[in-house]
C-alpha positions as CSV (number, residue, x, y, z in Angstrom):
1,M,-1.0,-55.2,97.1
2,T,-3.4,-55.5,94.3
3,G,-2.8,-53.9,90.9
4,L,-4.9,-51.2,89.4
5,L,-5.7,-53.2,86.3
6,T,-6.3,-56.8,85.8
7,P,-4.2,-58.7,83.2
8,A,-7.2,-58.7,80.7
9,E,-7.6,-54.9,81.1
10,R,-3.9,-54.4,80.8
11,D,-3.8,-56.3,77.5
12,R,-6.8,-54.5,76.2
13,A,-5.2,-51.1,77.1
14,R,-1.9,-52.1,75.4
15,A,-3.7,-53.2,72.2
16,L,-5.8,-50.0,72.2
17,T,-2.7,-47.9,72.7
18,T,-0.8,-49.7,69.9
19,L,-3.8,-49.2,67.6
20,L,-4.2,-45.6,68.5
21,T,-0.4,-44.9,68.0
22,G,-0.6,-46.6,64.6
23,A,-3.6,-44.6,63.5
24,V,-1.9,-41.3,64.6
25,A,1.3,-42.3,62.7
26,A,-0.7,-43.2,59.5
27,G,-2.7,-40.0,59.8
28,S,0.6,-37.9,60.2
29,V,2.2,-39.6,57.1
30,A,-1.0,-38.9,55.1
31,A,-1.1,-35.3,56.2
32,V,2.6,-34.7,55.4
33,G,2.1,-36.3,52.0
34,A,-0.9,-34.2,51.2
35,V,0.8,-31.0,52.3
36,S,3.9,-32.0,50.3
37,A,1.8,-32.6,47.2
38,L,0.1,-29.2,47.5
39,A,3.4,-27.5,47.9
40,A,4.9,-29.4,44.9
41,E,1.9,-28.4,42.8
42,Q,2.2,-24.8,43.7
43,T,5.9,-24.9,43.0
44,R,5.2,-26.5,39.6
45,Q,2.7,-23.8,38.7
46,D,5.1,-21.0,39.8
47,R,7.9,-22.5,37.6
48,E,5.6,-22.9,34.6
49,A,4.5,-19.3,34.9
50,R,8.1,-18.1,35.2
51,D,9.2,-20.3,32.3
52,A,6.3,-19.2,30.1
53,L,7.2,-15.5,30.8
54,A,10.9,-16.3,30.0
55,R,9.9,-18.0,26.8
56,E,7.7,-15.1,25.7
57,R,10.5,-12.6,26.4
58,T,13.0,-14.8,24.5
59,A,10.6,-15.2,21.6
60,A,10.0,-11.5,21.4
61,V,13.8,-10.8,21.4
62,L,14.4,-13.5,18.8
63,D,11.5,-12.3,16.7
64,A,12.9,-8.7,16.8
65,A,16.4,-10.0,16.0
66,L,15.1,-12.1,13.1
67,Q,13.1,-9.2,11.7
68,V,16.3,-7.0,11.8
69,R,18.3,-9.8,10.1
70,Y,15.7,-10.3,7.5
71,G,15.7,-6.6,6.8
72,E,19.5,-6.7,6.5
73,L,19.3,-9.6,4.1
74,L,16.7,-7.8,1.9
75,A,18.8,-4.7,1.8
76,D,21.9,-6.7,0.9
77,A,20.0,-8.6,-1.8
78,A,18.8,-5.3,-3.3
79,A,22.3,-3.8,-3.2
80,H,24.0,-6.9,-4.6
81,P,21.6,-8.7,-7.0
82,Q,22.9,-12.1,-8.3
83,V,22.0,-14.0,-11.4
84,V,21.3,-17.6,-10.6
85,L,21.6,-20.0,-13.5
86,V,19.5,-23.1,-13.2
87,P,20.4,-25.8,-15.7
88,R,17.3,-26.9,-17.5
89,P,16.9,-29.8,-19.9
90,T,17.0,-28.7,-23.5
91,R,16.0,-30.3,-26.7
92,T,16.7,-29.2,-30.3
93,V,13.9,-29.8,-32.8
94,V,14.8,-29.3,-36.4
95,D,12.0,-28.8,-38.9
96,P,12.7,-30.1,-42.4
97,G,12.0,-26.7,-43.8
98,V,14.7,-25.1,-41.7
99,V,17.2,-27.7,-42.9
100,V,16.3,-27.0,-46.6
101,R,16.6,-23.2,-46.1
102,A,19.9,-23.6,-44.3
103,S,21.3,-25.9,-47.0
104,S,20.2,-23.7,-49.9
105,P,23.0,-22.5,-52.3
106,G,24.8,-19.4,-51.0
107,S,23.6,-19.7,-47.4
108,A,27.0,-21.0,-46.2
109,R,29.0,-18.0,-47.3
110,P,30.8,-16.2,-44.5
111,G,30.6,-12.5,-43.9
112,P,27.9,-9.9,-44.7
113,A,27.1,-11.5,-48.0
114,A,25.3,-14.3,-46.2
115,A,23.1,-11.9,-44.4
116,S,22.3,-9.9,-47.6
117,S,21.6,-13.0,-49.7
118,G,18.2,-13.6,-51.1
119,S,17.2,-16.2,-48.5
120,T,13.9,-15.6,-46.9
121,R,13.4,-15.8,-43.3
122,S,10.1,-16.8,-41.8
123,S,9.0,-16.7,-38.2
124,G,7.6,-20.1,-38.4
125,S,7.0,-22.2,-35.3
126,T,9.3,-25.0,-34.3
127,R,7.4,-28.2,-34.4
128,S,8.2,-31.8,-34.1
129,S,6.3,-34.0,-36.4
130,G,7.0,-37.7,-37.0
131,S,6.8,-37.4,-40.8
132,S,9.1,-35.3,-42.9
133,G,7.6,-33.9,-46.1
134,S,9.2,-34.6,-49.5
135,T,11.3,-31.5,-50.2
136,G,13.2,-32.8,-53.2
137,S,16.5,-33.1,-51.4
138,S,17.5,-35.4,-48.5
139,A,17.9,-33.4,-45.3
140,P,20.9,-34.2,-43.1
141,R,20.2,-35.8,-39.8
142,P,20.2,-33.6,-36.7
143,A,23.2,-33.6,-34.4
144,P,23.1,-36.2,-31.6
145,A,22.3,-35.0,-28.1
146,P,25.3,-34.1,-26.0
147,V,26.6,-36.7,-23.6
148,V,26.2,-35.7,-20.0
149,V,29.0,-37.0,-17.8
150,A,28.1,-37.4,-14.1
151,P,30.7,-35.7,-11.8
152,V,33.1,-38.0,-10.0
153,V,32.4,-37.9,-6.2
154,P,35.5,-38.7,-4.2
155,S,35.1,-41.6,-1.8
156,T,34.9,-40.9,1.9
157,G,36.5,-44.3,2.7
158,S,33.5,-45.7,4.6
């Protein structure tokens, strides 16, 4: 009995079948990958749209809550005003004329007599000049600037 195919034809058919099976498998994998990529992209877009909507709603709610809280804070600040003292650097400038008027006879008397004494007041400006004019008497030196002590910060042990 003779076979239907010769050995060369059989080998060729087997090679062709193997090649065809490999091509179909590769095409199937590529098709599944492409469909999966499309599905993943669609899912990503759906999630982005849903998350954007949720962010907009959350932002609107937070914005409304912040506006209400801001209004409450403004009302509270109007109802309970507070004075805030901010320490500013100070400097005392003593003009020689002021020292002479302050050290004139009778200006150191306590009580209403000092206010009714004949001393003249002027609304002169306070100025700082390097030279002191000759006034006939030696003016006392101005008081030294106060010493500022830095607060002691307790150690944290580190």
